[in-house]
N, C-alpha and C positions, 0 to 999 in steps of 0.2 A: 293599691286600694281595692281594685276590683277583684284581684286574686284572693285577698282576705275575705271580701264579701261573698265570693263564690264558695270559698272554703267553709264559711259559716252557714250559708243558706243550704248548700248541698249536704252538709253535715246534719242539718235538721230534717231535710226532706227524704233522705235515703231510707231511714227507718220509720218514717212517719206512718206508714200503713199499720205497723205493729202498735204504735202509740194510739192510733184511732180505734183499732179493734180491741185492744186490751184495756185502755183507759177511758174510752168513751162509749164502749158497748156497741160499736158499729159492726155491721156485717161487712164482709170483704168487698162486695160490689159497691156498697154505699161509700165506703172509705176510698176505694179506687176512683169513683166518680168525683169525689171532692178533690182528690189529688190531681186528677186530670184537669179540673177547672182551675186549680191553683197553678198548675204548670202552664195552662193556656194564658192565664193572666200574667204570669211571670215572663212569658215570651212575647206577649203583645204590648205590655206596658212600655218597653224600650222604644217602640214605634211612636207612641204618644210623647214620651220623654224627648226623643230626638226632634220631633216637630216643635214642641214648646221651646226647647233649647235653641234651635236654629232660628226660630221666628220671633220669639219674645224675650226670654229670660237670659239666654246665654248658657254655655256649658258648665262653667264653674258653679253658678248658683244651683243648677240642676243636679250636679253630682253631690253638692253639699246637702241639698234637700233629701236626696236619695239615701245618703248615709244616715241622716237623723231618722227618717222613716223606717229604714231597715232595722236600725238599732232599737227603736221603740217597739217594733213588732216582735223582735227576738226576745227582748226583755219581758214583754207581756206573755209570750208563749212559754218562756222559762218559768214564769210565776205560776202557770197552770200545774207545774210539777210540785210547787211548794204550798200553794193555797189549798187547804183540804176540800173546799166545796167546788173547786174548778173542774174536777173530773167526777166520774161516777163513783160514789163513796165505797161501794162494795167490792171494787176491783183492786186487787193487789198487783203491784208491778211485776211484769214478766210471769204472771200466773195464767191460768186458763182465761178464756175470753169472758167478758162481762155478761151478766144475765139481765142487768138493768139498762135502760136507755138513758142517754144524757138528756138533761133538761134543755129547754129553749134558751135560757140565758147562758148556759154553759156553751152551747153550740154557737150562739151569736158572738160570744167573746172569742171563741176559737177562730171563727170566720174573720173577725176583726183583725186578729193577729196575722192571719194569712193575707188579708187585704193590705195591711201596712207593709209586709215584707214584699209583696208583689209591686206595690207602688215604689218602694225603695229600690228594688232591683231595676225597675224602669228608669229611675233617675240616674243610677250608677252605670248600668251596662249600656245605656243609650249614648253616653258621651265619653266614657273613659278612653276608648281607643282614639277617637278624634281629638280629645283634649290633650292626650299624651303627645300626639303628632303635632299639635299646636305649639308645644314647647320647643320644638325643633324649627326655629324660625328662619334659618338661612336656606331658603328654598332654591337658590341658584347655584349652589356649590356641589361638586361631585362628591365631596366628603359627606355632605348632608344626605345625599342619596343612599350612601352606604349605611349611615347612622339610622336613617328612617327604615331601611330594609331590616336592619338588625333589631330595631324597636318592634316592628310588626312580628318578627319571628319569635322574639322573647315574650311578647304579649300572649301569643297563642300557646307557647310552651308553659308559661306560668298559669294560664287559665286551665289548661288540661291537667297540669300537675296538682293544682288546688282541688279539682274535682276528684282526682285519684286519691289524694290524701284524705279527703273528707269521707270517701267511700271505704276507706280502710281504717285509718287511725281513729277518727271520730266515731265511726260505727262501732269499733271495738270498745271504745270507752263507754258508749251507751250500753252495750251488752254486758260489760264487765262491772261497771260502777253504777248503773241505773240512770234513770231519766234526769234526775236533778243535776248530776255532774255532767251527763251527756249533753244536756241542753244548755248548761252553763258555759261549757267550753266555747261554743259558737258565739255566745254573748261576749265573752272576753275577746275573741278574735275580731268581732265587729267593732268593739270599743277601740281596739288597736287600729283598725282600718279608718275609723272616723278621725281619731286623733292624728294619725299620720297625714291625712289629707288636709286638715285645717292648720296643722302646725307648719306645713310647707307653703301655706297660702301666700306669704309675701314675695316668694320667688316665682310664682306662676305667671305665665303669659295668659291673659284673659280676653280673648277676642269677643267683640260684641255680636249680638244676634243679628241675623239678616234674613232675607226672604227665604222661605223653605220651598223645596221641590213640590211639596204637596199643594202649596199655593199656586204654583205654575200649572199643575194638572187641573186644579179646580177652575182656574181662569180659562183654560182651553174648553172644558166642558160647558161652563157658563156661556162663553162667547159663542160656541157652536149652537147652543140652545137658543140664545137670543137672536142668532142669524138663521134660524131653522127654515125660514121662508125664502132665503136667498137661493137662487138657482145657480148651481155651479156650471161653468162652461165646460166644453169638451176638452180633453187633454191637448188637442192641437190648437186651441184658441188661446191667444195671449190674454193673460189675466194678471192683475197686479196683486202680488202677495207681500206681506210685511215680513222682512227678515232682518236678522241681527247684522249690524255693521261689520263687514269683513267676513261674514259667514259664507261658506261654500254652498249652503243650502238656500236656494232662492225660490224653489218650486217644491211643493209637497208631493209625496208619493201618491199613487192611485188607490192604495189599500185603505179601507175605512174612510172613504171619501167624505163622509158626513163631517168629520172633524176638520177637514180642509176649510170649512166655512169660517173657522175661528181666525184664520190668517188672511182672509180675502179683504183687500182694501177697495171699498166701493166709492168712497168720496175722500180723496187724499186731503182736501182742505179741512174736513171735519174729523177724519180719523187719525191724522198725524199732526204732531207738533212741529214747529220750525226746525228743531234739531233731529227730526226723524223718528222720535219715540212715539208710541201710541198715546193718544190723548186719553183713552180709557182702556187700561190693560185688561179689564173684565169684558171688553167687547172686541178687542183686536189683540191677537197674540202673534208671536213670531213663528216662522216655519219650523225653527228648531224646537220650540215648545210643543208644537203639534206632533212632530216626528218622534220626540221623546215619549210622549204618551202612547203613540202607536207602537213603539218598540216594547213598551211595558205590556200593553194589551196582547201583543203577539206571543210573548213568552208565558202568559198565564196558563194556557193548557198544559205545557210541559211542567211548569211550576206545580200545578195541582197534582201531578202524578207522584211527586215526592211526599205528599201528605200521608198516603197510606203506608209508605215505607217508614215514616216517622211514627205512625200509629204503632207499629211493631216495636219501635224503640221505646215507646211510652209504657210498655207493659211491666215496668220494674216492680210495681206494687204486687202483682200476681206472682211474678218470678221470686220475689222475696218470700212470700208465703210458701211457695213451692220448695225453695231451698231450705226453709226453716223446718220442713218435715222430712228432710233427708240427712243422712249421716255426713257431717261436715268436718269430721276429725282428720287432721293430717298426722298427728301423733296421738298417743293415749292422753296427753295433757293439753294439746293445743287444738282448738276448733275454730275454723274460719267463720266469722259472723255472716249470717245470711245476707245482710245488706251489702257485704263487701264483694259478692260474686259479680256484681255489675262492673266492677273494676276490670274483670277479665275481658269485657267488651272493649274497654279503653285500650288495654294492652294489645288486643287483636287488631284494633283500628290502627294503632301506631305501627305495629309490626307490618301490616299489609301496605300501609303508605310507604314505609321505608323499603319494603321488598319490591314494590312496584317501581319506585323512583330510582333505587340504587342497584337492583339486580335485573328485573324483568326488562325494563326499558333499555339499559346498556346492552344486555344480551341480545334482545331483538334487533337493535340497531347494528350490532356487530354481525349478526346472521344475514340481515338484508343488505348490509353495506351502505346504509344511509340512515339519517335520523328517523326513528320510528316511534310511534305512540298510538294508543287507542284514541279514537275520536271521542269528543265529549258526549255525544248522544249514545255512543256505544257503551261508555262507562256508566252512564245513567241507567241504560237498559239492563246491563249486567247486574248493577246494584239492585234493581227491582226484582230480578229473578233470584238473586241471592237472598233477599229479604223473604220472599215467599218460601224458598227452600229452608231457611232457618226456622220458620214457624212450623213447617212440616216435621222437621227434626224434633222440635220442642214438643209437638203433639205426640210423637212416638215415645219420647222420654217420659212424658206425663202419663201416658197409658200404662207403661211398665211400672212407674212409681205407684200409681193407683192400684194396680193389680197386686203389687207387693204388699201394700198396706192392707188390702182385703185378705190376702193369704196369711199375713201375720196376725190377723184378728184385731186390728187397731183402727178399723174404718170408722168406728163411732167416737173416736177420740181425736178431735181436730188438731191438737198440738202434738200428738204422738210422733215420734221420729222413727222412720223405717230404717232397716239395715242397708238400704240402697244408698250407695255413695253419691254425694252431690257433685262429684267430679264428672258424672255423666252429663251434667249441664254444659260442660266446656265446649263440646262440638257446636251447640247452639250459639254460644257467645262467640265462638270462632267464626261462624258463618255470618252472624249479625255484624261483627266488626268488619268483615270483608264487604258486606253490603254497604255499610256506612262509608268505608274507604272509597268505594266506587261511586255510589249514588250521591252521598252527601258532599264529598269533595268535587265530584263532577258537576253537580248542580250549582255550587258556589262559583266554580270556574266558568260555567255556562252563563250565569247571570252577568259576571264581570266582562266576559268576552262579547256577549251579544248586545248588552245595553251600552249606549254611548258613555264616554268618560264623564260627561257632565252629570250622569246619573249613578255615579259610583256609590253614593250614600244610599240610593234606592237598592242597588244590588246587594249591599252589605246587610240590609234589613229584610230582604225577601225570604231568606232561609229561616229567620226567626219568626216571621209571620206564618210560614209553613208549619213550624213546630207548634205555634199557638193553635192554628187551625186543626192540626193533627190531634192535639189533646182534646179539643171539642168533639172531633169525630170519634175518638176512642171512647169518650164518655157516652156519646150517642149509641155506639155499638153495644157497650156494656148494658146500658139501660134497656135496649131492645132485646138483648139476649136474656136478661133477667126477667123482663116483663112478658115476652111473647113466645119464646122458644120453650121454656120450661112448662111441662104439662101439670095438670091438677094432681095433687098428692105425690108429686115427685120433686126431688131436689133440683134447684136451678143449676145450669151448667157452671155458673160462677158462685156456687154456694160458699158460705163462710167455712163450712166443713169441706175442705179441699178433697177429702177422701170420699165424700158422698156425692160431690158435684162431678161434672164432666168437663174439666178444664181442657182435656184433650180435644173435645168437640169444638170448644171455643177457639183453640189454636188452629184446628183444621179450617174453621171458618175464615180466620185471618189469612191463612195460607191460600185459600181459594180466592179470596178478595185480591190477594197479591198477584195471582195468575191473571185475573180479570184486569187488574191495573196494568199489567204488562201489555195486554192486548190493546187497552186504551192508549197506552204510551206509544205503541207502534203507530196507531192512527194519528196521534198528535205529532209525532216525529215526522211522519210523511207529509202532513199538512203544513208543518213549519217550513220545510224545505232545507236547503243546505245551511250550515252555520257560516259565520263570517270566514271567508277564505276557502270555504268548501272543504270541510274535513272529509277525508276519504277513508277513514278507518285506521286499522292497525298498521297499514303501510303508508299512511299519510305523512307528509313532511312535518317536522316538528315546528316549522314556522307557521303552519296553518292556524288560522284564528288570531294571528298576531299581525297580519299585514295592515290592519287598520290603525295600528298604534301611532303611526305618524300623522294620522288625519283625525283631529279632534272633532271635526264637524260631521263626519260620516255617521249617520244614525240609521241607515237603511239596512 
């Protein structure tokens, strides 16, 4: 279900910058900002969907609602290619950019379509993985453990494969057959996704909604605020704290002591019920709940360093414009669609993960004579440097491309194609894939390792929240570059005419921010201290970071 939804949605979004500039008369920067916001909404909505599903409606209704919302949004977007008044009338498909601006009703209808697809993605992606795991109900068997592991593996394989197919096959259909057919194919795929989900409804296991982790965090904050006037005793003084029955955590840690007020029992007769539960969970929380929130707060600085790396990954709109002005012919008759070049990043990502896991780690372990791997914080740092390096490489490539366009006398023609091969972009995608293999995978593993097991759902959503925030940051950077850096009577760095603008300066800016982000990461890493188990780097034992697996209650 989710694989088909991703196939449909990414098939629409990959070439969307061309649709906005050619059919709606938008300049490149405005179109990119809209897509940044659309990406931010698409990555943030699953958080809201997960909260609503876990707390109120359940996962099955949430996925069903998401299917309907996504399908409706895609159908309405497809209609913009059919209804004559939906786009700027004077624009011909795949011709030069529009000279007229879209009207307010046209833009509102377009934004409504994007909004529906974002809401739909939030309903589907927030629950599909967990709902699929719910179907494997025999939790106590070893056979079930193998099936569950296989399910998770195939989930990520199919998700990645669907994105790859959308960036190759669907993009090619859009380039070869036009927008009507190109946007119609995702609609058909979404119809198949919706039908497959609802037709299998009778055989689904449908767990009911229960309290969400967000509610637990909110209770800790509210209880701490309500008890703000309570004076905490010194660490050596005996104080009564409320803890879960059978929990190993009976005393909170000393970091962020203000939150400890949430679990202090001042009057047992009033604060506790006869069975030991809190009489008011919004005034008294358990030590476990307090420590879970502290663990989340502790990793936020390192989580924030991943945002700027994701900003570089979000530059697909500008990269598509760049590739569209370069020679993309493999043979005299076959030309790679500009929107398909991002698939090289996915190939690079897959290659680096396989190379690291199957070649580098076994070879390093053989050389050292013991299990060896990079520490999590080392992987994250290497990924940040790789991301900064990739943008520097892209800036050099763009400068050469721009000079080639000027030398060939086509700088005044935005859609003109230079003789420079688009294959020169591959080193950039190679480095970007390496960065994601190190930083993206490292951050996800870091979240799962450092947060307690009871917060696994939080860990699984942190990276998506980072992608959402990165899209907003990217939109903010583009807005400032367009509004403040360009001088009077000069083209903006991110001009719609890529030959007149200075996208190389824009990429150098991102690279510089990446270097600054690495310095910030070093400070955050030092302040964080050692990871669980004390990872010692490339010669560290492979068991490091896993020693807490047998202790579900250790959240420190």
